[in-house]
C-alpha positions in Angstrom: 25.5 -1.4 -34.3 26.1 -3.7 -37.3 26.9 -7.4 -37.0 28.0 -8.9 -40.4 29.6 -12.1 -41.7 27.5 -14.1 -39.2 28.4 -17.8 -39.3 28.0 -20.9 -37.0 30.8 -22.8 -35.5 31.2 -24.7 -38.8 31.6 -21.6 -40.8 28.2 -21.8 -42.5 25.5 -19.1 -42.7 22.5 -19.5 -40.5 19.1 -20.3 -41.9 16.5 -17.5 -41.9 14.5 -19.1 -39.0 17.5 -19.6 -36.9 18.7 -16.1 -37.4 15.2 -14.7 -36.5 15.1 -16.7 -33.3 18.6 -15.5 -32.6 17.6 -11.9 -33.1 14.3 -12.1 -31.0 16.3 -13.9 -28.2 18.9 -11.1 -28.2 16.3 -8.3 -28.3 14.5 -9.8 -25.4 17.7 -10.3 -23.4 18.5 -6.6 -23.9 15.1 -5.6 -23.0 15.1 -7.5 -19.7 18.3 -5.8 -18.8 16.9 -2.3 -19.5 18.4 -1.5 -23.1 15.9 -0.6 -25.7 16.7 -1.4 -29.4 15.3 -3.2 -32.4 17.2 -6.1 -33.8 16.7 -6.6 -37.6 17.9 -9.2 -40.0 19.8 -7.9 -43.1 19.9 -11.1 -45.3 21.1 -14.4 -44.1 24.4 -13.1 -42.8 24.0 -9.7 -41.1 21.9 -8.1 -38.5 21.7 -4.5 -37.2 20.8 -3.1 -33.7 19.3 0.3 -33.7 17.0 2.6 -31.7 16.2 6.0 -33.2 19.5 6.6 -35.1 21.5 5.2 -32.1 22.6 1.6 -31.3 20.4 1.6 -28.2 18.8 3.8 -25.5 18.3 2.9 -21.8 14.7 2.1 -20.5 14.2 5.1 -18.2 11.4 3.1 -16.4 13.9 0.5 -15.3 17.2 2.2 -15.1 16.1 5.7 -14.6 17.5 8.8 -16.4 21.1 9.7 -16.9 22.6 13.2 -16.7 24.0 14.7 -19.8 26.7 17.5 -18.9 28.0 20.0 -21.4 29.7 23.4 -20.7 27.0 25.3 -22.6 24.0 24.0 -20.6 22.3 26.9 -18.7 19.9 24.7 -16.7 19.2 25.3 -13.0 20.9 22.1 -12.1 23.7 22.1 -14.6 22.6 19.0 -16.6 19.8 17.5 -18.6 17.9 14.3 -18.3 18.7 11.9 -21.1 18.2 8.3 -22.1 21.6 8.2 -23.6 23.8 5.5 -22.0 26.9 6.0 -19.9 30.2 4.4 -20.8 29.6 1.7 -18.2 26.2 1.0 -19.7 27.7 0.8 -23.1 30.1 -1.8 -21.9 27.4 -3.8 -20.3 25.5 -3.8 -23.5 28.5 -4.8 -25.6 29.3 -7.7 -23.1 25.6 -8.8 -23.4 25.8 -8.9 -27.1 29.1 -10.8 -27.1 27.8 -13.3 -24.3 24.8 -14.0 -26.6 27.0 -14.8 -29.6 29.2 -16.9 -27.5 26.3 -18.8 -25.8 24.9 -19.6 -29.4 28.5 -20.4 -30.7 28.1 -17.8 -33.6 30.9 -15.9 -35.0 30.4 -12.3 -36.5 32.3 -9.1 -37.3 30.6 -6.5 -35.0 31.1 -2.6 -35.1 29.5 0.0 -33.2 30.4 3.4 -34.6 34.2 3.6 -34.3 34.4 0.7 -31.9 35.1 -3.0 -32.9 33.0 -5.1 -30.7 33.7 -8.6 -32.0 35.7 -10.1 -34.9 34.8 -13.8 -35.6 34.9 -15.7 -32.3 37.4 -13.0 -30.8 35.4 -10.7 -28.4 36.8 -7.3 -27.4 36.7 -5.9 -24.1 36.5 -2.6 -22.2 40.2 -2.1 -22.3 40.1 -2.6 -26.1 37.3 -0.1 -26.6 39.0 2.5 -24.4 42.1 2.2 -26.7 40.0 2.5 -29.7 38.3 5.8 -28.6 38.4 8.3 -31.4 40.2 11.6 -30.8 36.9 13.5 -31.1 35.3 11.6 -28.2 38.3 12.2 -25.9 38.3 16.0 -27.0 34.5 16.2 -26.2 35.1 14.7 -22.8 38.0 17.3 -22.1 35.7 20.1 -23.0 33.2 18.9 -20.4 30.7 17.1 -22.5 29.7 13.6 -21.1 26.9 11.4 -19.7 27.0 10.1 -16.2 24.5 8.2 -14.0 22.3 10.2 -11.7 22.9 9.5 -8.0 20.4 10.1 -5.4 22.4 13.0 -3.9 22.3 14.7 -7.5 18.5 14.2 -7.6 18.1 15.6 -4.1 20.2 18.6 -5.0 18.4 19.2 -8.2 15.0 19.2 -6.4 16.3 21.7 -3.8 17.7 24.0 -6.6 14.4 23.9 -8.5 12.4 24.4 -5.3 14.6 27.7 -4.6 14.2 28.8 -8.2 10.5 28.3 -8.1 10.2 30.4 -5.0 12.2 33.2 -6.4 10.2 33.2 -9.7 6.9 33.1 -7.8 7.9 36.1 -5.7 9.1 37.8 -9.0 5.8 37.0 -10.6 3.7 38.4 -7.6 5.7 41.6 -7.5 5.1 42.0 -11.3 1.4 41.5 -10.9 1.3 44.1 -8.2 3.1 46.5 -10.4 0.7 45.9 -13.2 -2.3 46.5 -10.9 -0.7 49.9 -9.7 -0.2 51.0 -13.4 -3.8 50.0 -14.3 -5.3 51.8 -11.3 
């Protein structure tokens, strides 16, 4: 996520110290909420939010893992654990960033990938982001690729499936060992 053309309510650029304090405060607010990212300054009028080539990831210790679904996943449970945020978590993240800019009365042009988050003092909402969704994201969702929050029911079901799978595999391994002993004898 890149925040450019950062100005105060009078249209002036922020001082380096004020921008650094602003970045630290934003990073701390995001961390308390369960979102991990680094906030860097890019001169006096721009900052960037990033975490390992993404805007942010979720703190799995606070929020738990999410489930990544894709039609080609051949896992026992049908999904993989991921720290990639869900749509709702992305909306929450963007709202926190917008709220932080509003609280400090700072304008900026903020973009995250194909999505416009803020333009000056105008903040965009979930409806705006839904309308800005690129065609390739909608096509991937239609193909069955998406991220969703894990529910307690899903976790319980996954544990049961893994338990059954492990019992079956243990039985097969015991049978294979017996067959090897017979062959060696």
